[in-house]
N, C-alpha and C positions, 0 to 999 in steps of 0.2 A: 449537488455539484460542489466543488471545492473552490471557493473564492474568498478573498479577504473581505472582512466586514467593511462596509463603507458608511461613514457618518453622514449627517444631513448636508455637510458642505462638500461631499464627494471625496473626502480624504480616506484612503485605505487605512484600515486599522489592523494591527498585528494580532496574532493569536497567542495563547499561552504556549510556551515552549516545553517540550518533554525531553527526557534524556535519551529517548529512542532505544532503550534497552528492553527487549522483548523476551529475554530468557526467563526460565521458570524460577530463578532464584535458588536459594540454598535449601529451602524447605519444600519446594516444588508445588506449593498450592497457591502461591501468589507470584505474579511476575515482578520484575524489578523496574518496570516502567513507572516513572515518577515525573512530576512537574519539576522543572529546573528552577533554581533560585539564583539570584545575582549574588556577588560577594557581600552585599549589604543585607541579604536575607529577603529581598523582595522577589515576587514571582517574575521569572524571566519571560520575555516576549520574543516571538520570532523576529529575526533581524531584518529580513527582506522577503520579497515574494518567492524567491527560489527556496529559501529556508522553509517557508510556509508550505510550498508545494512538496518538497521532499518529505516533510513530516506528514502531510496529508496522504501522500502516496503510500507510505508504509503503514500508516494507521488503517487505511482502507483494507489492506490485506488481513489485518488482525481483527476486523469487526464483522461478525456474521450478520447477514440480513436479518432484520427483525429485532436487533438489539437497540435500535434507535426508534424514535416516534415515527419518522418517515420510513415506510417499508422499503423504499428504493435504496436507502443508505446501507452500505455494507457489501462485502464480497460474497458472491454466490458459491464459492468453493465449499463452504460449510454445508450447503444443501446437497452437494454431490459427493462428498468425501466417503460416504458409506454406501453409495450405490454400486451396483455390480459394474465391473470394468468392461463395458461393452462399447463398441464404436458408436452406437446410437446415443448412449448416455454421454459419451465424450463430445459428440457433435452438438448435443443440446447444451451442455455446459459451455462449450466454446462460444456458441451464439450468445448465451446469456452473459458470459463474462465480457465479451466484446462490447455488447450494448451497455453493460454496467460501467465499464472503463470509459467509454465515450461520454456517458452521462456525468460521471464523477470528474473526469479530467479532459474537458474539451480542448484545453491548450496543448495536450500531447499530440494532437493531429494523428490519431490512430488510423493506419491504413489497412492493416490486416492483423489477424491473430491466428496462430496455428498451435494446436495442442497435439501431443503424441504420448501414448502410454509407453513408459519404459518398462514397467511391470504392473502388477495388480495394485500397487500402492503409490506409484510415482508417476507424475505427469510432467513432461518437459514442455515448456511454453516459449513461444517466440512472438513478441509483439513488434510489429514494424510501425514506427512512429516517424513523424516528419524529420527528426534529426538522427535517425539510425534505428537500431534494434535493441530491445530489452529481452534478454534471455533469462529464464527462471525455472526453478523446480518447485512443484507442489507435491509434498509427500505427507501422507496422513500421519506418519510416525514422528515427523519432526517439523510440523508447521509452526510449532512454538518458536523455532529457531529462525524467525523471519529475517534477522540481520544477515546471516550467511547465505540464505537461499534467494533472497529478493533484494534486500537493501544494498549490499555491497556491489553486486553487478549493476544495479541501476545507478548508483553513485558514480561508478567508473564511466558509464556511458555519458552521464550528464556533466561530469566534472565535479571536483570538490568545491563546495561553496566558499571555502577559505583560501582557495588558490589565488595567488597574486598574478595579474596579467603580465 
């Protein structure tokens, strides 16, 4: 689950902040994802719970299950991306994804998840949460482009962290 770390006094602790760049970079063998630094060269921390949540949500989509010590951590997409595009496989993936998202992000208040094949390589998804809907595409050919397929639509739904009231 995604929660801010809490110290012995019950005070929420921030996480290390990343630049949220998931493209493959110029040489295509390493991503451009990096830890951010402050103007003084120190490692930057997430500014607030919303910032931490946004970062955690996007990182979830980029981590295959089994990459971390806890086998529940990570997105099940990578277990299904090369399976045959059948309705049975899609229903199985939909159930696993819904349970995974509920476990990782209980604060979202997930009400439903619907997945539809657009073609043999692309799945359209709609997550109904307590505050609206998150629409996304999962495509085996460009899952590396998480920013355009998942992050931008999610950010539009939740509002920009830096917006002034």
